Structure formats: structure tokens, C-alpha cells
C-alpha positions in Angstrom: 94.2 94.6 88.6 93.0 92.8 91.7 95.2 93.1 95.4 94.8 91.5 98.3 96.1 93.8 101.0 95.2 91.9 104.2 94.4 88.3 105.6 93.3 87.3 109.1 92.1 83.9 110.2 89.3 82.9 112.6 89.8 80.2 114.9 87.5 77.3 114.6 84.5 77.1 116.8 83.3 80.7 116.8 81.7 80.8 113.5 78.1 79.9 113.1 77.4 75.9 111.7 74.5 77.9 109.6 74.9 81.7 108.9 71.9 84.0 108.8 70.5 85.4 106.2 70.6 89.6 106.5 66.9 90.5 107.0 65.5 94.0 106.6 63.3 94.2 109.5 61.9 97.1 111.4 65.0 97.8 113.7 67.5 96.9 110.6 65.5 100.0 108.7 65.6 102.4 111.5 69.7 101.7 112.1 70.1 102.1 108.2 68.5 105.5 108.1 70.7 106.2 111.1 73.5 105.5 108.8 72.4 107.4 106.1 71.5 110.8 108.0 75.0 110.8 109.0 76.2 110.6 105.5 73.9 112.9 104.2 75.1 115.0 107.1 78.4 114.9 106.2 78.0 115.2 102.2 75.9 118.5 103.5 78.9 119.7 105.6 81.1 119.5 102.9 79.3 121.3 100.2 79.0 124.0 102.8 82.8 124.1 102.8 83.9 127.9 101.3 86.8 125.6 100.2 84.3 124.0 97.8 83.6 127.4 95.8 86.8 127.5 94.8 86.3 124.1 92.6 82.8 125.2 91.9 84.0 128.0 89.9 87.0 125.7 88.0 83.7 123.9 87.0 82.1 126.7 85.7 85.4 127.7 83.2 85.1 123.7 82.1 81.4 124.0 81.4 82.3 127.4 79.2 85.3 125.5 77.3 83.0 122.8 76.5 80.3 125.0 75.2 82.6 126.2 72.4 82.8 122.7 70.9 78.8 122.6 71.0 78.5 123.2 67.6 80.4 120.7 66.2 78.7 118.4 68.3 75.4 119.8 67.1 76.7 119.3 63.3 77.4 115.7 64.7 73.7 115.1 66.1 72.2 116.5 62.9 74.3 114.1 61.0 72.7 111.3 62.8 69.3 112.0 63.0 69.9 111.8 59.0 70.9 108.4 59.2 68.1 107.5 61.6 65.3 108.8 59.6 65.0 105.1 57.8 64.2 103.4 60.4 61.0 105.4 61.4 61.7 105.5 64.8 59.2 107.9 65.3 56.3 106.0 64.6 57.6 103.5 66.5 55.2 102.5 68.6 52.0 103.2 66.4 54.1 100.5 64.0 54.5 98.0 66.9 50.2 98.4 67.1 49.6 97.3 63.9 51.9 94.7 63.6 50.7 92.9 67.2 48.1 90.7 65.2 50.8 89.3 63.2 53.1 88.5 65.6 50.6 85.5 67.1 51.4 83.8 63.8 55.1 82.4 65.0 52.7 80.6 67.8 50.4 79.2 65.0 52.1 75.5 65.9 51.2 75.5 69.7 49.3 72.3 69.8 52.5 70.9 70.0 53.9 72.8 73.0 53.6 71.0 76.1 52.3 72.6 79.5 51.3 72.1 83.3 48.1 72.6 84.8 47.4 74.3 88.4 50.4 76.2 88.4 52.9 73.2 88.6 56.3 73.6 87.4 58.3 71.2 84.9 59.9 68.4 87.0 62.5 67.9 84.5 63.5 71.8 84.7 62.5 73.0 88.3 63.2 71.3 91.8 61.4 70.7 94.6 61.1 73.8 97.3 61.7 72.2 100.1 64.9 70.0 98.0 66.5 73.4 96.8 66.5 75.0 100.5 68.3 72.0 102.3 70.9 72.1 99.2 71.5 75.8 99.7 71.7 75.0 103.6 74.0 72.0 103.0 76.4 74.5 100.7 76.5 77.5 103.0 77.2 75.0 106.5 80.6 75.6 108.4 81.6 72.2 109.6 83.5 72.4 113.5 86.8 71.3 111.0 87.1 74.4 109.2 88.7 77.2 109.3 87.8 80.8 108.1 90.1 82.9 106.5 89.2 86.6 105.9 91.0 88.3 102.2 90.5 92.2 102.1 90.3 92.0 98.2 90.3 95.1 95.9 89.5 94.9 91.7 88.6 97.7 89.8 88.1 100.1 92.2 85.7 97.5 93.9 86.8 96.5 97.3 85.5 94.0 99.9 86.1 91.6 102.4 85.8 87.6 101.2 85.4 85.1 103.6 87.0 82.1 102.5 86.4 78.4 104.2 89.8 76.7 104.5 89.1 72.7 104.3 93.0 71.5 105.6 92.3 68.0 104.8 90.8 68.3 101.6 93.5 70.7 100.9 90.3 73.2 99.5 89.9 76.7 99.9 86.5 78.5 98.5 84.6 81.9 99.3 82.1 81.4 101.2 80.1 84.8 101.2 82.1 88.4 101.2 80.6 91.8 101.3 81.4 95.3 99.9 83.2 98.3 101.2 83.1 101.8 101.1 86.9 102.3 100.3 90.1 100.5 100.0 91.0 98.1 103.1 94.1 98.6 104.9 93.5 96.0 107.8 91.8 93.3 109.1 91.3 92.0 112.9 89.3 89.5 114.1 86.9 90.1 116.9 85.5 87.5 119.5 83.4 89.8 121.4 79.4 90.5 120.1 79.8 93.8 119.5 77.3 96.3 121.2 76.2 94.3 123.8 77.3 94.4 127.2 77.4 90.7 128.2 80.8 88.7 127.5 79.2 86.2 125.3 81.6 85.1 122.5 80.8 86.9 118.7 82.6 86.6 115.4 82.8 89.9 113.6 86.0 91.7 111.7 86.6 95.4 112.3 88.2 96.7 108.9 90.3 99.6 108.6 90.2 101.8 105.4 91.2 105.1 103.8 87.9 106.6 105.4 88.1 107.6 109.0 85.7 105.2 110.5 86.1 101.6 111.5 83.5 99.4 109.7 82.3 96.4 112.1 80.5 93.1 110.1 79.2 90.2 111.6 80.5 87.0 110.1 77.9 84.8 110.9 75.5 86.8 108.6 75.4 86.6 104.9 74.7 89.3 102.3 74.7 92.0 104.6 74.6 95.2 103.4 75.3 97.5 105.9 78.1 97.2 109.2 77.1 96.1 112.1 78.7 99.1 113.9 80.5 101.9 112.9 83.2 103.4 115.0 83.5 106.8 115.3 80.6 107.6 112.8 78.8 110.8 114.8 82.0 112.0 115.5 83.4 112.0 112.2 80.3 113.5 110.6 80.1 116.2 113.6 82.5 118.7 111.0 86.2 117.4 112.6 86.9 116.3 108.8 85.6 119.1 107.1 89.2 119.9 106.1 90.5 116.9 104.4 92.5 118.6 102.3 94.9 120.1 104.9 97.1 118.4 107.2 94.6 116.0 109.4 94.1 117.6 113.1 93.8 114.9 115.9 90.2 114.3 117.2 89.7 113.0 120.9 86.5 111.0 119.7 87.5 109.5 116.0 90.4 109.7 113.9 90.6 112.3 110.9 92.6 110.1 108.3 93.2 106.7 107.4 93.1 103.6 109.8 96.4 101.7 109.0 96.3 99.1 112.2 93.7 97.3 114.6 94.6 95.2 117.2 92.0 93.4 119.4 92.6 92.7 123.0 92.6 89.0 123.9 92.2 89.4 127.8 89.7 92.2 127.3 87.8 91.2 124.9 85.3 94.6 124.3 88.5 97.1 124.1 89.7 97.3 120.3 92.8 99.5 119.5 93.0 101.6 116.5 96.0 103.5 115.1 96.1 105.9 112.1 97.8 108.1 109.5 96.8 111.2 111.9 99.9 109.7 114.4 96.9 109.0 117.1 96.1 105.6 118.8 92.3 105.4 119.6 91.3 102.7 122.4 87.6 101.5 121.6 84.8 100.1 123.9 83.2 97.3 121.9 80.1 97.4 124.1 79.2 100.9 123.3 80.8 101.4 120.1 82.4 104.8 122.0 86.2 105.5 121.8 87.2 106.1 125.7 90.8 107.6 125.1 93.1 108.9 122.8 96.7 108.8 122.7 99.4 110.8 120.8 102.8 109.3 122.1 104.0 109.0 118.2 104.6 111.9 115.7 104.1 110.2 112.5 101.6 107.5 111.3 101.1 105.1 113.4 101.6 101.2 111.3 101.1 98.4 113.8 99.4 97.8 117.0 100.3 94.5 119.2 98.3 94.0 122.8 100.4 92.1 125.3 99.3 88.4 125.4 99.4 88.4 128.9 99.2 92.1 130.5 95.7 93.6 129.1 96.6 97.2 129.7 100.0 97.0 127.8 100.2 98.4 124.0 102.9 97.6 121.5 102.9 100.3 119.1 105.1 101.1 116.0 105.2 104.0 114.1 106.9 106.0 110.5 108.7 108.0 113.4 111.0 105.1 113.3 110.0 104.5 117.2 108.6 101.2 118.5 106.8 102.4 121.7 105.4 100.2 124.8 102.4 102.0 126.8 100.6 100.9 129.9 97.9 102.4 128.8 96.2 102.8 132.7 98.9 105.0 133.7 100.0 108.3 132.7 103.9 107.9 132.2 105.6 108.1 129.2 106.2 105.1 127.2 109.5 102.9 127.2 110.7 103.7 123.3 113.0 101.7 121.2 114.5 104.2 118.2 115.9 102.5 114.9 117.2 103.9 111.8 113.8 103.4 109.4 110.1 104.0 109.5 108.7 100.6 111.3 106.7 98.4 109.1 105.5 96.1 111.9 105.4 95.3 115.3 104.9 91.8 117.3 105.1 90.4 120.8 106.8 87.0 121.3 103.3 85.2 122.7 106.2 82.6 124.0 108.4 84.8 126.1 106.4 87.8 127.4 109.4 90.4 128.0 110.3 90.1 124.1 108.8 91.7 120.9 109.6 91.7 117.0 110.2 94.8 114.8 110.0 94.6 110.9 111.5 97.9 109.7 111.2 99.7 106.3 114.9 99.2 105.2 113.9 94.9 105.8 115.7 94.5 108.8 113.5 92.4 111.7 115.0 93.1 115.5 114.4 91.2 118.0 113.8 93.3 121.3 113.1 93.2 125.3 110.9 95.0 126.8 113.4 95.3 130.2 116.0 96.8 127.7 115.0 99.0 125.2 118.3 100.7 124.8 119.3 98.8 121.9 117.6 95.0 120.0 118.8 91.8 121.3 119.6 90.7 117.8 119.2 92.5 114.2 119.4 90.8 110.7 118.8 91.7 107.4 116.1 89.8 106.3 114.7 91.5 103.2 116.0 93.2 100.2 112.5 95.9 100.6 110.5 96.6 103.2 109.3 93.8 105.5 105.4 94.4 104.7 103.9 91.8 107.0 105.4 89.6 110.2 103.8 86.8 111.6 104.5 84.8 115.0 103.3 81.1 115.1 101.1 81.3 118.4 101.7 77.5 118.9 105.3 76.7 117.6 108.1 78.7 119.8 110.9 80.7 117.6 108.7 80.1 114.1 108.4 83.2 112.6 107.2 84.3 109.1 108.1 87.5 107.5 107.0 88.9 104.0 108.0 91.4 101.9 107.7 93.9 98.4 110.9 91.6 97.3 108.0 89.2 96.6 109.9 86.5 98.9 108.1 84.7 101.9 110.6 83.9 104.4 110.8 81.1 107.6 113.0 81.5 110.5 114.2 79.6 113.7 114.7 82.1 116.2 115.5 79.5 118.8 118.3 80.9 121.4 118.2 84.1 120.2 120.5 82.9 116.9 117.7 83.4 114.2 118.4 81.2 111.2 116.8 81.5 107.9 115.0 77.9 107.0 113.3 78.3 103.7 113.1 81.7 101.5 110.1 81.4 99.0 108.6 82.7 96.1 104.8 81.7 96.4 103.8 83.8 93.1 101.7 86.1 95.1 103.5 89.1 93.6 104.9 91.6 96.2 103.7 90.2 99.4 101.2 92.6 101.6 100.4 90.1 104.1 100.9 86.8 105.6 99.2 84.9 108.7 99.6 81.9 110.7 96.3 79.6 111.5 95.7 80.6 115.3 95.0 76.6 115.8 96.8 74.3 117.0 96.4 71.2 115.0 97.8 73.2 112.0 99.6 75.1 113.1 101.9 74.7 110.5 100.2 76.4 108.1 100.6 80.1 106.3 98.7 81.8 104.8 99.9 84.6 102.6 98.7 87.3 99.6 100.0 90.2 97.8 99.7 92.6 94.7 98.6 89.9 92.4 95.2 89.1 94.0 95.8 85.5 94.8 95.7 84.0 98.2 97.8 81.0 98.9 97.9 78.6 102.1 101.0 76.9 102.7 101.5 73.7 104.7 105.2 75.1 105.9 105.5 71.3 107.3 105.4 69.9 104.3 108.8 71.5 103.5 112.2 69.5 104.1 114.0 72.2 105.8 111.0 73.5 108.4 110.6 69.9 109.2 114.6 69.5 110.3 113.7 72.9 112.2 111.1 71.7 114.6 111.7 67.9 114.0 111.1 67.6 117.6 107.4 69.3 117.3 106.1 67.7 113.6 107.8 64.1 114.3 109.6 62.3 111.9 108.4 60.5 108.8 109.3 57.6 107.2 108.0 58.8 103.8 108.5 62.0 102.8 105.3 64.5 101.9 104.8 65.9 99.1 105.1 70.1 99.6 101.7 71.5 99.3 100.1 75.0 98.6 96.7 75.7 98.6 95.2 78.3 96.2 91.9 79.8 96.0 89.5 76.8 94.3 92.7 75.3 93.3 92.9 71.9 96.0 96.3 70.2 95.7 97.9 73.0 93.9 101.3 70.7 94.2 99.8 67.7 93.7 100.2 67.3 90.0 103.9 66.6 90.2 104.6 62.6 91.0 108.3 63.2 92.1 108.8 63.3 95.6 112.5 64.4 95.4 113.0 67.0 97.9 116.4 68.3 96.5 115.2 69.4 93.7 112.2 70.7 94.6 109.5 72.2 92.1 109.9 75.9 94.1 113.4 77.4 94.1 113.9 77.4 97.8 117.0 78.4 99.9 117.1 75.8 102.7 119.2 76.0 106.0 121.3 72.7 105.8 123.9 72.0 108.5 125.4 69.8 106.1 125.2 72.3 103.2 128.2 74.8 103.0 126.5 76.8 100.5 123.2 77.3 102.9 125.6 78.1 105.4 127.0 80.9 103.1 123.7 82.2 102.6 122.7 82.6 106.3 125.9 84.5 107.0 124.8 86.7 104.7 121.2 87.4 105.6 122.8 87.9 109.3 125.3 90.2 107.9 
């Protein structure tokens, strides 16, 4: 079974045109050795934990139970030995030496075999080394028009992050490279900062939160990497604070003690990364030194989502399973502003087009729109989904354009202009239970939305080709004389919906619910969603 638990886009212009191949030089050997020592110390600490004595005794009891049935196993082994005697395996090496001369008989007709002198290879079978290197270089090249899409995939208990190339014009999506993870990935966050340096040089990295207590940071411009470029919380995590994982986790000021559920990179102060954990704490990390600079504990349950303010670098929005969304100025000691709702908070996101407003998605499927100046009640709310809102994406380039996804398998697009949310389209993208969705950050293709879920499929939907979206944002898209075919691109399946020659928008290939002002039935559906 394959699951994609998180996706994230890399804006154009940040990825290296020709990614480097991972090299094991002396400096890298030393860094790996230090990481290995930390892992070894952690393993030793767990073995020295007195709680493991009980596990040892249980294992001993299990071994005694197995001994009781050993007689039957021996009996079976003897019977197997009798059956194998005829093959004379004990004298196998001797027979091989005796038959060595006879084995050359098969080459008696060797005169007709062609060979190449001076170590040259057959030109019809092998390629020139230089040509092969040029072909590999071309295959790895990333063009300025390419978008990178990151997907956290788990398949058969093996977790890794796949780096896709998304060619929007060719409608092509394919894996460029990937790297393995030690645990199930829960969240991804792209970083535009060169980790481990004090200069403000742009970088191309990704932070990965998993069920482990550490945050791994990988360099996306390095192919075939074995170890991450940095690990946040590694030293503190192995200092003994996580010896008692079986008990309720205690907050540690330097690292998390439970799974990493949320990550958010500060786009104004590029060296800052915020992380939220199941241990109820929020950590602020300095990416230049890869250390935790501050820890916050104003939530009382799991921290599920984080979002930095788009213009104020010290203001952080957070959501938690304690049924609250909080806004905190991390420079001040004042208590955060708090909004309380009726269910667990699954997602939070600032409105980039209105600095005072933000969105909240709940476990009950309700979408809230709130004003930070008045946290007593939401500006509006609606029943967006039948299940929890598992993902929420606010378009950074198109005002009032919001996408939500849910475990009810639906991806829904909303027009939230004039504080009156309207359902544009509801679509089953056939990705299973929707776990993650994200708009492309580049303005030229700002209507493209990536989504994935429990089926392990990654799809990119050009929402501008949907008739409902075109009507809602006609001033932005422009009115076209010929309606385009709706496009949903999936992995290694360019133009997945181009096989159909029908261009009838009302009889679409998919089951849509479109908000048409002239359609009374659509208005009724919208009223039900707003109820």
C-alpha cells in the first residue's frame, strides 16, 4: 500500500540547473561519523533503560516456549537430510574440481566468437563514455520553466521524499530523484535558506517532520544523498530526554519529545523555522546554527498546524487539538490571542491578501474565516466537508481563491470574496482520502493545484480549465473564445484527460458540483454547504 502524506512546491529559479551528485569526501565521512555516534549513543541509552529488563524477561519466556517444540523441528531437519543425500552436497566441491576440464567442452566452437582487442568495447553494445555522461547530464537538467514538486511517500513500510519535475506546458510529471527517510513523514516545508551558514545566501532545502523527534533537512540540489544536510534536535534528542518514550512525553526546551506534526518557514526572516509537535510544544529554530533558540508551551494538546504572518516576521499563527487557534508575537512575553472552536484544529493559514485575516480548518469539517483584531468569533464559517479538513491551501497570487481537502475524498474550491464564501467546484480527483493539497506559488501558473492522499497518487489539476473557476475568476483568467479541455496531470501520465474528444463543459468527464448563478440546483447545494 502506498500513501502520500504531504506535498510542497519549490518556486521556479531556486533549484540548481544541474544538481550535484552526492560525494563521500573526508568532511562528509567525519559528519556521518558524528551522526552515527549520536545514533549509537541513543541505542545504548535505550538498552540501559531499566524498563527494558521486563522486555528481556518476556523474550526469555518466549525462548523457553520455542524450546518445547524443538523436538519436532529436529525431526523435520533429519528427514530433510535423508532426502538431500542423493545430491551428495557434502562432496560438491570435489566433484566440481573433477568436472572442471569437461566444462570447457561447451567452448569448443569458440573460433566463431568475435572479440575486440586492446580492451575496446563493442560499439554496437556500449556507448562512448563522454556521450553517456552528456546524456545523463541532460536527463538531470532542471530548466528555468520547470517546477519542483515534493511528495512524502510511504510504501510497504519504506518512506522517502520524491522530487518531481512538473512541466506545466507539456503537462508532464515525473520523478527526478528521491531520498530515504527513517520514519513515516508527516509534513514537508521548503526552505529558501542555505542551512548551516550565517550568510543570507538563497538555498534549496526541505525540512521533513516524521514520527521521530528530530527534524531532518535535505539539500534538494544533491542527488543520491545518503544522509541529510542537517538534523535539528539531534544532540538534545540523544542526551537522555527521550529514554522513556513509552510514557507521556515531557516537554524539553531544546528538542521535541514526540512526533513532528507541523513545520513553517519564515519568508521574512529566512533563517527561522517553526515546528509544532505532539508533545504540545512549539520550537523556534535558527537554521544558521541548527539550534533551538526558544520553546513555547501555550498549547495544551498536539500542535497540528503553523503559519507565519506574511508581513510581520515575529507573528506566528498556530492550531492545536486543544480546540484553539492562537496568534503569538514570539518577541514578546504577552499571552497569545486565542480563538476557541468546537472541535480540534486541523489547519491554519493566513490570508496573504488581507494581513488581518486567517483561515481555520477543523476536525468537524468546518472552515472558519477570522479577524485577528476580534478573536471573540469568526467573521464567517461554513460546513465545507463531511469529514475532517485534512488540508487547506490559500492561493498566494489569486485573492479569495481557497482549496480544501478532506478524508471524505473530495477537493473543493471556494470563492471567498466579499466575506461571502461560494462553492465553485467539488471534485473527486481519485486520490483516495485527501491528505494534502497545495497551490503552485508561481504566478504564471497560479491556478495549478497539487493533491494526493491514501491511494499514493499525485495529481496536478489546472483549475483554470474548469468552467466554474473560469466564471468565478473571469477577470483574472480572461474570457476565451474556445473553452479548454479540463486537465488533471498525474505521475508519468501527461495529459491524463486528453483522450476524450468531447468539449461539452456541462457533461464533464468528472462528477462536478459547479456554482452557477443561473442554475437553481447549484444554488440549493451551495445553501446546504453554507448551513
